[in-house]
Phi, psi and omega in degrees: 000316179233133178225132177246129183235118171057039187285126178232142178211130177237149171237101186064228181280353185266120175272120184264320177238132185236077175072054182283131172238132173201157174228146176229116181277159180300131179080003182270152175245113181248131172253129174258114190250146176168160177288168176300139177087007181268358177104006182301308184292325178295319176301314179299316181295324176294319180295329179273354181083012179275342173230144177263123178292154177284329176202168184094179181213159177237125181251141177239113185052041175084000181239149177307134187304325181300333181286334184235027187300321180299316178294320179298312182295330178283348186241018179235154173240161185216127168257109184279153172298131182078007178075319177054050177281155176281114187299331187271358182247142175294167185306313186295326178287329173298313182295321186265013186307314181287323183294325186291349177284346185222006179213160178301150183301322182297319179292318179297321179297319179299317178295319180300317180294322176299317181290325176298319178297324181297330180261014173086023178246137183283167179298335178298336181290336190303324185262005174287158173264153182307327181295342181270000184263147169285171179300318179294321178294319179299320177298320180294320177297317177300322178292319177299320177295321181297328183257004187302324185258020180048061186288156174283326183231135176236130175257134177239118182256105180046063189295339183252004180301132177086000181256148174288164186304322181293312179294324178299317179296323179295318178295317178301318180295318178299315180299314179302311184294317183294318179296318179295317184288320186272339185073014181291151171281133185235135175234118185243126173264124184200162167239008185265113182293331176296320176298315180303310184293332183274322191250343190270147162261318177236154183232140173234121181261121177260134172220127179052040175077009181230160178281113179273330179198147176215135180176185179289147182300328180290345181260354191289330182293337180269356183275126179302325181296323179290320178298319179294318178298313181295324178294321180290324185269346181075019182275000000 
């Protein structure tokens, strides 16, 4: 579904991505793992079209992403780091933000409440403002927004950052269950090994802007590159 070939990106004299290659098949869950500053977020921004790579290409269903950007943007969901909710909108309008561009508000609200229920939030949550939510609730609202339009592809950017271990495990379980139930293709950016073990089928380890290791999650413990990474990070 998504293929990255030879992707390079520099900011001034600093090379952030050095010839990244990766593929994500339809219905697959890929975790991109790495420490801060290894290029994970820049790679994600390039895949979303928020940054232009200096060289290389990104293919969507076998075609250059630029040729089908409108279809791609219409078919993906995103859980941002920190949830990134609109402070001035109630919860249901945050969840239904994309839906309200093409359907009556009442219908969009109904879908939003259904999606909130899917992530374990009651209908009473719909009219709360983001400032009234705990960190865990805000993440759930962000997840409900990510799945509101039944996307083909969902991106998760550090989904457990800022959460305590119990809430982090709940979010990981929700992501796992939703990906399994919907059949969506999932790409998760993380440095959390619990997230990797819970949600990934395949893992790609980035170090210094390059792919240090790529393989099935069940094989990563035997990979020397992964052992070295875990030793450096203390995970």
